C-alpha positions in Angstrom: 137.7 49.2 173.5 135.5 51.5 175.0 138.4 52.6 177.6 140.9 53.0 174.9 138.3 55.4 172.8 137.3 57.3 176.1 141.2 57.6 177.1 142.0 59.1 173.7 139.1 61.6 173.6 139.8 62.5 177.3 143.4 63.3 176.6 142.4 65.6 173.6 139.9 67.4 176.1 142.6 67.9 178.8 145.3 69.1 176.5 142.9 71.6 175.0 142.8 70.1 171.5 139.0 69.8 172.1 137.7 73.0 173.9 134.9 73.8 176.3 131.7 73.8 174.2 132.9 72.0 171.1 130.9 69.5 169.7 132.6 66.2 169.1 132.5 64.9 165.6 129.3 63.0 164.5 128.9 59.3 165.5 129.7 58.1 162.0 133.2 59.9 161.7 134.2 58.7 165.2 133.3 55.0 164.2 135.4 55.3 161.3 138.4 57.0 163.1 138.6 54.4 166.0 137.3 51.5 164.0 135.0 50.3 166.8 131.6 49.1 167.2 128.7 51.3 167.7 128.0 50.0 171.2 131.8 50.6 172.1 131.8 54.0 171.2 128.6 54.9 173.0 129.9 53.2 176.0 133.2 55.4 175.7 130.7 58.5 175.6 129.1 57.4 178.7 132.4 57.0 180.4 133.3 60.5 179.5 129.8 61.8 180.6 129.9 60.2 184.0 133.4 61.9 184.4 131.7 65.2 183.5 134.0 65.7 180.3 131.0 65.7 177.8 127.5 66.3 178.2 124.7 65.1 175.6 122.5 67.7 173.8 119.3 66.2 172.7 117.2 67.2 169.6 117.7 67.7 165.9 120.9 69.5 166.8 122.0 66.8 169.3 125.4 65.5 170.0 128.1 65.3 172.4 129.4 68.6 173.8 132.9 69.0 175.5 132.9 70.3 179.2 136.3 71.2 180.3 137.1 70.2 184.2 136.3 73.0 186.3 136.9 74.0 190.0 133.3 74.0 190.6 132.9 70.8 189.2 135.4 69.4 191.6 133.8 70.9 194.4 130.5 69.2 193.5 132.0 65.7 193.1 134.2 66.3 196.5 130.8 67.2 198.1 129.3 64.0 197.0 132.2 62.1 198.3 131.9 64.1 201.7 128.1 63.3 201.9 128.5 59.9 201.2 131.1 59.2 203.8 129.0 61.2 206.3 131.7 63.7 206.9 130.4 66.1 209.4 130.7 70.2 209.2 133.0 70.4 212.0 135.6 68.4 210.1 135.1 70.6 206.9 135.5 73.7 209.0 138.9 72.3 210.6 140.1 71.6 207.1 139.5 75.0 205.9 140.8 76.7 209.1 144.1 74.6 208.6 144.3 75.2 204.7 143.1 78.8 203.9 146.0 80.5 206.1 148.5 78.7 203.9 147.2 80.9 200.9 147.3 84.0 203.1 150.9 83.3 204.0 151.7 82.9 200.3 149.8 86.2 199.3 151.9 88.3 202.0 155.0 87.0 200.4 154.2 88.3 196.8 156.3 91.2 195.4 153.1 93.0 194.6 151.4 92.3 198.1 150.5 95.9 198.3 148.4 95.7 195.4 146.7 92.6 196.5 146.1 94.2 199.7 144.3 97.2 198.0 142.1 94.8 196.1 141.1 93.2 199.4 140.2 96.5 200.7 137.9 97.1 198.0 136.1 93.9 198.8 136.0 95.1 202.4 134.4 98.3 201.2 131.8 96.2 199.4 130.9 94.4 202.5 130.5 97.7 204.4 127.9 98.9 202.0 125.7 95.8 202.5 126.4 95.4 206.2 122.4 95.7 206.8 121.5 92.7 204.7 122.6 89.4 206.4 122.6 87.2 203.1 124.2 89.9 201.2 126.7 90.6 203.7 127.7 86.9 204.0 127.9 86.6 200.1 130.5 89.7 200.2 132.6 88.0 203.1 132.8 84.8 201.2 133.9 86.7 198.2 136.7 88.0 200.3 137.9 84.5 201.3 137.7 83.4 197.7 140.1 86.4 197.1 142.5 85.1 199.5 142.7 81.7 197.9 143.3 83.1 194.6 146.0 85.5 196.0 148.3 82.4 196.8 149.1 82.3 193.0 149.3 78.6 193.4 147.0 77.1 191.0 147.0 73.8 192.7 146.1 75.5 196.0 143.5 77.5 194.4 141.9 74.6 192.9 141.9 72.2 195.8 141.2 74.8 198.6 138.8 76.5 196.4 136.7 73.3 196.1 136.6 73.5 200.0 135.7 77.1 199.9 132.9 76.4 197.6 131.6 73.7 199.7 131.8 75.8 202.9 130.3 78.6 201.0 127.0 76.6 200.3 126.7 75.9 204.1 127.1 79.5 205.1 124.8 80.9 202.5 122.1 78.6 203.8 123.0 79.4 207.5 122.6 83.1 206.7 119.3 82.7 205.1 118.0 80.9 207.9 119.6 83.1 210.7 118.3 86.2 208.8 114.9 84.9 208.7 114.8 83.8 212.4 116.7 86.9 213.8 119.5 84.9 214.8 122.1 86.5 212.3 124.8 88.4 214.1 124.2 91.8 215.5 125.9 95.1 214.3 128.8 94.5 216.6 129.3 91.1 215.3 129.3 92.2 211.6 131.7 95.0 212.3 134.2 92.5 214.0 134.0 90.4 210.7 135.0 93.4 208.9 137.8 94.4 211.3 139.1 90.8 211.0 139.2 91.2 207.4 140.9 94.3 207.3 143.5 92.9 209.8 144.3 90.4 207.4 144.5 92.6 204.4 147.0 95.0 206.2 149.3 92.3 207.5 149.5 91.1 204.0 150.4 94.5 202.7 153.3 94.8 205.2 154.6 91.4 204.0 154.0 89.8 207.8 153.2 86.3 206.5 153.1 84.6 209.8 151.0 87.3 211.3 148.7 87.4 208.4 148.2 83.5 208.7 147.6 83.9 212.3 144.7 86.5 211.9 143.2 84.4 209.2 143.2 81.4 211.4 141.7 83.3 214.4 139.1 84.9 212.1 138.1 81.3 210.5 137.8 79.9 214.2 135.4 82.6 215.3 133.2 83.0 212.2 132.8 79.4 211.4 131.5 78.6 215.0 128.1 80.2 213.9 127.6 77.9 211.1 128.6 74.9 213.0 126.8 75.7 216.1 123.6 76.2 214.0 124.2 72.7 212.3 124.7 70.9 215.5 121.4 72.8 217.0 119.6 71.6 213.9 121.1 67.9 214.1 120.2 67.5 217.8 116.6 68.7 217.2 116.1 66.3 214.3 117.8 63.5 216.1 120.4 63.2 213.3 123.3 62.9 215.9 125.7 65.0 214.1 126.3 68.0 211.8 126.5 65.8 208.9 126.7 67.8 205.4 123.4 67.2 204.4 120.4 69.2 202.7 120.8 68.2 199.0 124.0 69.0 196.8 126.5 71.2 198.7 127.1 73.2 195.7 124.6 74.4 192.9 126.3 74.2 189.5 
């Protein structure tokens, strides 16, 4: 009975009948509607809470609050799976290098690709403004990559690859903070090269050169991700871990 109640409430959330932030009806009303026992209803709510579809609010104004699924939530749970199966960072990097160029290729085929490229150029300009601050510069570069994924205009790819981008972003952000603190962050020439690579991608998108834009994206990812993977491998060897596993707590902060 708990599974049946959970299935009905889950469906209402997913089709939008119950929206994000809505409070579920009081327990007494749900008991009357579904005709189940209190333990069955509470088990149904526990199922939905485990799935991340509801959260419990404590106190006098307590109750079950609807939480619509989000790409960030998907990234968090995907990260737990990757951690649990001991997937290493190089594996994540390879997946990103294979999939993000697909989004870039689709962006270059859009009828409004010149507008897309102009928006990307704006993000590049933002990177240039913070080029002297390693962590901020890295954050701006990650924003450019998120925009590339979004530019595919394929919602499925945006969610799936966006989850990978979020996972990678957590790793790269941590690397940037460590590298800046130790003086190991790429120098001015390396930062300028990153900007040139981004601009190369944007301009090929503007020209409608899907193959060239995809290739530029792939080459750029191979070069840029080597810094993070190299740092992870070095730390793993020094700690005797034996691999660049995705560790260091949760891969994404919600």
